[in-house]
N, C-alpha and C positions, 0 to 999 in steps of 0.2 A: 884279335878276338874281342868282341864287345862284352859288356857286362851281362847282357841277357844270355849269351852263349855260355859264359862262365857259370852263371847261376844255374842254368839248365844242366850243365855237365855235373856240377856238385850235387844237384838234386837227384840226378840219375844214379850217381855213385852212392848217395845216402839211401836211396830207395832199394838199390841192389843189395846193400849190406843188410838193411832191415828185412827184406824179403827172405834172405838167407838165414836170418835169425842170429847173425854173427854179432851185430852191434850191441844187443842186449841179451846175451845168453843167460845172465843171472836175474833177469826181470822176474818179479813176483806178481802173480795175477791177483786182482782184488775181485772176488766172485760177486760181491755185492754191487760193484760198479758194472760188471758185465750183465747181471740180472736187471739192474735198473735201465741200462742202455737197451737191453733186449726188449723191454716193455715200452720204453719211450721212443726208441729209434735213435739212430745216429745220423746227423745231418752233415753231408759234405758241404763244401763252400757253395754258397748260393750264387754268388757272382762268378765271373770268369776267373779261373784259377790256372795260372801257368803251370803249376806243379801237376795238376790233374791232367793237363794237356800233354805234358812231358812224360809223366810216370804212369798215367792211367789212374782210374778212380779208386782202385784197390791198393795203391801204394803212394798216393799223393801226400803232401806234407800234412794235411789235416788228419788223415788216417794215421800216419806215423806218429804225429804229436799226441793223438788220443789213445793209441794202443802201443804199448812199449814193445810188443813182440807180435809178429805176424800170426802166431798161434792164438793170441788173445783176440785178434780181429776175426779169425776163422771161427772161434768159439762164439763171439758176438753174432756173427752172421747165422750160425746154426741156431743159437738161442732166439734170434729175431724171427727166423723162419718158423720155428716151432710155436713161438708166441702168436704169430699171425694165424697159423693153422688152428690153434686152440681158440683164438678169438673168433674166427670164422665159424667153428663148430658151435661155440656158445651162441652166436647170433642166430644160426640155423635152429638150434634147440629152442631158443626163446620164441622165434617165429612159429615153430612147429607147435609149441604149447598154446600159443594164441589162436591157432587154427582149430584146435581140438575143442569141440563143444561137449560139455558133460551134461547129459539129461538130468533134470531136476524134477522132483515131485511138486505138488502144490505148495508145500510149506517151504520150498527152496532148498531142500536137502538133496544131495546127490543120490542118484539111484544106481543100481548095478546093471541096468539095461544096456 
């Protein structure tokens, strides 16, 4: 067995334990970190990542290293989804306000027309 196969096997075993929540049952969530990550976004490895190839993007080493428990990662994904939804609504609201023209009288005051 070569080193790559051994590393892959260990990575899969660690990912399996992490996904089951067994490895860090007593982990404590830091809500400030989750909120910050939800607004900024979490970046997976940019380059080729053997762990991502072996374990999938939701259990690769960078996810497991950043989130002590799979429930924390799930909470982040939910928070990120909601943040992006609210951001989209905000952009739509801003654009809608810009499209509304308010009639003004000669002095530049808004009218009720």
